[in-house]
C-alpha positions as CSV (number, residue, x, y, z in Angstrom):
1,M,-4.3,17.7,9.5
2,A,-1.0,19.0,8.1
3,G,-0.9,22.0,5.5
4,N,-0.9,21.1,1.8
5,S,2.9,22.4,0.8
6,T,5.1,20.6,-1.7
7,F,8.1,18.8,0.0
8,K,11.9,20.2,-1.1
9,L,14.2,18.3,0.7
10,F,18.0,19.4,-1.0
11,S,16.7,22.9,-2.0
12,T,17.2,23.9,1.6
13,S,19.0,20.9,3.8
14,G,21.3,20.2,0.4
15,G,21.0,16.8,2.0
16,L,21.2,14.4,4.1
17,G,23.4,11.1,6.1
18,F,21.2,7.1,6.0
19,F,22.1,4.3,6.7
20,D,23.9,2.8,4.9
21,S,21.6,0.4,3.2
22,S,25.1,-1.8,1.6
23,S,25.4,-2.8,5.8
24,E,21.5,-5.1,4.7
25,P,22.5,-9.0,4.4
26,P,21.7,-9.8,1.1
27,L,18.6,-12.1,1.4
28,P,17.0,-14.5,-0.2
29,P,15.6,-15.1,-3.7
30,P,12.1,-13.4,-3.4
31,P,8.8,-15.8,-4.1
32,P,7.4,-15.7,-8.0
33,P,5.0,-12.7,-8.4
34,V,1.3,-15.4,-8.3
35,E,-1.9,-14.0,-8.2
36,V,-4.3,-15.6,-5.0
37,L,-7.8,-16.4,-5.7
38,S,-10.0,-15.6,-3.6
39,S,-11.2,-19.3,-3.7
40,Q,-7.8,-20.2,-2.2
41,V,-7.7,-18.8,1.0
42,S,-6.6,-20.6,4.0
43,S,-9.0,-23.8,4.9
44,T,-7.2,-25.0,7.7
45,L,-6.6,-21.4,9.7
46,K,-9.4,-19.2,11.4
47,C,-9.1,-16.1,12.7
48,S,-10.3,-14.2,15.3
49,V,-12.1,-11.2,15.0
50,E,-12.4,-7.9,16.2
51,P,-13.2,-4.1,15.5
52,V,-11.5,-1.6,15.3
53,N,-12.7,2.5,15.8
54,L,-11.1,5.1,13.6
55,D,-12.2,8.0,14.9
56,G,-16.0,6.6,14.4
57,L,-15.5,4.7,11.8
58,T,-15.2,0.4,12.7
59,L,-13.8,-1.7,10.5
60,L,-13.2,-5.1,11.4
61,K,-9.5,-6.7,11.7
62,G,-8.3,-10.3,12.2
63,R,-5.3,-11.8,14.3
64,L,-3.0,-14.6,13.0
65,S,0.1,-15.4,14.3
66,T,3.6,-16.3,12.4
67,K,3.7,-19.1,14.8
68,D,0.2,-19.5,13.3
69,V,0.7,-19.3,9.6
70,F,4.6,-19.8,8.3
71,G,5.9,-22.1,11.0
72,L,8.5,-18.8,12.4
73,P,8.6,-17.8,15.6
74,N,6.4,-14.2,16.2
75,S,8.4,-12.2,14.8
76,D,7.1,-8.8,12.7
77,L,9.4,-8.9,10.2
78,V,11.5,-11.7,8.7
79,P,13.2,-9.9,5.8
80,G,12.7,-12.0,2.5
81,V,10.9,-15.1,3.7
82,Y,7.5,-12.6,6.0
83,E,7.7,-9.1,5.4
84,G,5.7,-7.6,8.5
85,G,1.9,-8.5,6.8
86,L,0.5,-11.2,10.0
87,K,0.3,-8.1,11.9
88,L,-2.0,-5.2,11.9
89,W,0.4,-1.5,11.7
90,E,-0.4,1.5,13.0
91,G,0.8,3.3,9.9
92,S,-1.6,1.4,8.1
93,L,-4.7,3.4,10.4
94,D,-2.9,6.2,10.1
95,L,-3.3,6.6,6.2
96,V,-7.6,5.4,6.5
97,K,-8.2,7.8,8.3
98,A,-6.1,10.0,6.7
99,L,-8.0,9.1,3.9
100,R,-11.2,9.4,5.7
101,S,-10.4,13.6,6.3
102,E,-10.0,13.9,2.4
103,V,-13.4,12.1,1.7
104,Q,-14.8,14.8,3.7
105,N,-12.6,17.5,2.9
106,G,-13.4,17.1,-0.5
107,H,-9.9,16.4,-1.7
108,L,-10.4,12.9,-2.9
109,S,-13.0,11.5,-4.2
110,F,-13.2,8.0,-4.3
111,A,-16.1,6.1,-7.4
112,G,-15.5,5.5,-9.6
113,K,-12.1,4.5,-9.0
114,R,-8.7,2.1,-9.4
115,V,-6.9,1.7,-7.2
116,L,-3.8,-0.6,-6.2
117,E,-2.8,-1.0,-2.3
118,L,0.5,-2.2,-2.3
119,G,2.3,-4.6,1.0
120,C,-1.4,-4.6,2.5
121,G,-1.4,-7.2,5.1
122,H,-4.9,-6.7,6.6
123,G,-6.0,-4.2,4.4
124,L,-7.8,-1.5,5.7
125,P,-6.2,0.9,3.5
126,G,-8.4,-1.3,0.7
127,I,-11.2,-2.2,2.4
128,F,-12.1,2.4,3.6
129,A,-11.8,2.3,-0.8
130,C,-14.1,-0.1,-1.3
131,L,-17.6,1.6,1.5
132,E,-16.4,4.3,-0.7
133,G,-17.8,2.6,-4.3
134,A,-14.5,2.4,-5.8
135,A,-14.4,0.2,-8.7
136,V,-11.7,-1.9,-9.0
137,V,-9.9,-3.0,-5.9
138,H,-7.1,-5.5,-5.9
139,F,-4.4,-5.9,-2.8
140,Q,-1.5,-6.8,-2.4
141,D,1.2,-8.7,-0.4
142,F,4.4,-10.1,-0.5
143,N,3.8,-13.2,1.0
144,A,0.7,-15.3,-0.3
145,E,0.4,-16.6,3.5
146,V,-0.6,-13.7,3.9
147,L,-3.2,-12.9,1.6
148,Q,-5.3,-16.3,2.0
149,S,-5.3,-16.4,5.6
150,L,-6.1,-12.6,6.9
151,T,-6.3,-10.6,3.9
152,I,-9.1,-12.5,1.9
153,P,-11.3,-13.1,5.0
154,N,-11.0,-9.5,6.3
155,V,-12.6,-8.3,2.8
156,N,-15.4,-10.6,3.1
157,V,-15.5,-9.4,6.8
158,N,-15.7,-6.6,6.2
159,I,-17.9,-5.3,2.7
160,S,-19.5,-9.0,1.8
161,K,-22.2,-7.5,3.3
162,E,-22.4,-4.7,1.6
163,F,-21.5,-4.9,-2.1
164,H,-22.0,-8.1,-4.2
165,C,-18.0,-8.7,-4.8
166,T,-17.0,-10.1,-8.3
167,A,-13.7,-12.6,-7.9
168,S,-10.9,-12.6,-10.1
169,D,-12.5,-15.0,-12.9
170,E,-15.4,-13.4,-12.6
171,K,-14.3,-9.7,-13.0
172,N,-16.6,-8.8,-15.9
173,C,-19.6,-8.8,-13.6
174,D,-21.7,-5.6,-14.1
175,S,-21.9,-4.6,-10.9
176,G,-19.7,-4.4,-7.5
177,V,-16.4,-4.0,-7.4
178,E,-13.4,-5.1,-8.4
179,L,-11.4,-7.3,-6.0
180,R,-7.9,-9.0,-6.9
181,F,-5.2,-10.4,-5.3
182,F,-1.3,-10.4,-5.9
183,A,1.5,-12.0,-3.9
184,G,5.3,-11.0,-4.2
185,D,8.2,-9.0,-4.5
186,W,8.0,-5.0,-5.8
187,A,10.3,-6.0,-8.3
188,Q,8.5,-8.3,-10.5
189,I,4.5,-8.2,-8.7
190,H,4.5,-5.4,-12.0
191,R,4.5,-8.6,-14.5
192,C,0.9,-9.9,-12.6
193,L,-1.4,-6.5,-11.9
194,P,-3.9,-5.6,-14.7
195,H,-3.6,-2.2,-15.0
196,V,-0.1,-1.1,-14.7
197,H,1.9,1.3,-18.0
198,N,2.5,-1.3,-20.8
199,S,5.7,0.9,-22.1
200,E,9.0,3.4,-22.0
201,E,6.3,5.7,-23.6
202,D,3.3,5.0,-22.6
203,L,5.5,5.4,-18.8
204,N,6.6,9.1,-20.1
205,C,3.8,10.6,-21.2
206,C,1.5,12.3,-19.3
207,S,-0.8,14.7,-21.1
208,E,-5.1,13.8,-21.9
209,Q,-4.4,12.2,-24.7
210,C,-2.2,9.2,-23.3
211,P,-4.2,6.1,-23.5
212,V,-5.7,5.7,-19.5
213,S,-4.0,3.3,-18.4
214,G,-2.7,2.1,-14.1
215,Y,-4.3,2.5,-11.3
216,D,-6.1,6.2,-9.7
217,I,-5.3,5.5,-6.5
218,I,-2.0,4.3,-4.5
219,L,-2.2,3.1,-1.0
220,M,0.4,2.0,1.0
221,A,0.9,1.8,4.5
222,E,4.6,1.3,6.2
223,T,5.9,-0.3,3.3
224,I,9.7,2.6,3.5
225,Y,11.1,1.2,6.5
226,S,14.0,-1.1,3.8
227,L,16.2,1.7,2.4
228,S,17.5,-2.5,0.1
229,A,13.4,-2.3,-2.0
230,Q,12.8,1.3,-1.8
231,Q,14.3,1.6,-4.6
232,S,11.7,-1.7,-6.7
233,L,9.8,0.0,-4.6
234,Y,9.4,3.8,-6.4
235,G,9.9,1.9,-9.8
236,L,6.8,0.4,-8.7
237,I,4.1,3.2,-7.8
238,K,5.5,4.8,-12.3
239,K,4.9,2.2,-13.3
240,C,1.1,1.9,-11.7
241,V,0.1,5.0,-11.2
242,Q,-2.4,6.6,-14.1
243,R,-1.0,9.9,-16.2
244,P,-1.6,12.4,-14.9
245,Y,-4.6,12.8,-12.5
246,G,-3.4,9.6,-10.7
247,V,-2.4,10.5,-6.8
248,V,0.0,8.0,-4.4
249,Y,-1.0,7.9,-0.6
250,M,2.1,6.5,1.6
251,A,1.7,6.3,5.5
252,A,4.7,5.9,7.3
253,K,7.3,6.5,10.3
254,K,9.2,9.5,9.8
255,Y,11.9,7.3,10.8
256,Y,13.0,3.6,11.2
257,F,15.4,3.6,13.2
258,G,17.8,0.4,13.0
259,V,17.4,-0.3,8.9
260,G,17.2,3.2,7.9
261,G,13.8,3.8,6.2
262,G,11.3,6.7,6.6
263,T,9.9,9.3,5.5
264,R,12.1,11.9,5.1
265,Q,15.0,8.9,3.0
266,F,12.5,8.1,0.6
267,L,11.1,11.3,-0.5
268,S,15.2,12.6,-0.7
269,M,14.9,9.8,-3.2
270,V,11.5,10.5,-4.9
271,E,13.2,14.5,-4.7
272,K,16.3,13.8,-7.4
273,D,14.6,11.5,-9.0
274,G,12.0,14.7,-10.5
275,V,9.4,12.8,-11.7
276,M,6.7,13.7,-8.9
277,D,6.3,16.1,-6.2
278,A,4.1,15.1,-2.1
279,S,3.0,17.2,0.0
280,L,2.2,16.2,3.6
281,V,-1.5,15.2,4.2
282,A,-1.4,14.3,8.4
283,E,1.3,13.8,11.5
284,V,1.2,12.2,13.9
285,V,2.6,12.8,17.4
286,D,0.6,11.0,20.0
287,G,4.1,9.8,22.0
288,S,3.3,5.8,21.4
289,S,6.3,5.6,18.9
290,N,8.4,7.2,16.1
291,V,6.7,10.2,14.5
292,R,5.0,8.9,12.0
293,E,3.3,11.5,8.6
294,V,1.0,10.3,5.7
295,W,2.4,12.2,2.2
296,K,0.1,12.9,-0.8
297,L,3.0,11.8,-4.2
298,W,1.7,13.2,-7.9
299,V,2.8,13.2,-10.8
300,K,4.6,16.0,-11.6
């Protein structure tokens, strides 16, 4: 695990040159944001389930192909159409391991917290939050089909025996964790999410007297690969993070070669904005891929 030194880029390096987002091709219009109910789980697609061992913690994951769900050739990504939600990315596993370490070290508690996982796919970080006693866990993915065919079944198989889980139309139940699922683009999904800042005044307020809104913990893994989507993602984070104590845990590769994103580029944008600070939680150098990192962000 890496130390918790605060991230500073421009103060030391004067900036770096990165991939020009203007070279990315235009994307098709995104699907409208919608809530996907637990009852809307796919009845035609059955994913095979296999265990994933995360340093002694075993979670279950489903497996489906893009051909099964979308009728597309097997591919990790079709920008603006399919955003990789059916693949279990390495960063998702890195994030669960880092979160577990943070909990064990007393740096993080999910008990009673409101949690949002962005770009969830399999949803393993959000599932871990459920297992650690979160009161609310909301899952977001670009594709409703991913939620219906993979995320919801994955959540069900992992936690149905551990909790009495409430569906969105039963969210006022007194027991269990509130689970809800939302599909849509990061630029629009805030219209559906229930815990967002309601006004510019709320968004700029960081005192203890502010009305409580937002999510206590936001989780995201492998979400910053596309330069064209980073501004929307960062804007959504600022709309959703609880002030003044909310935190964001982000797992990603240091560089996404060929598409221009990566932790250095994203964090330079965060530093330029001046609203949030960041510190490195973990670094993974295992030779299987580019250097991967887990970062923690919070409002200054």
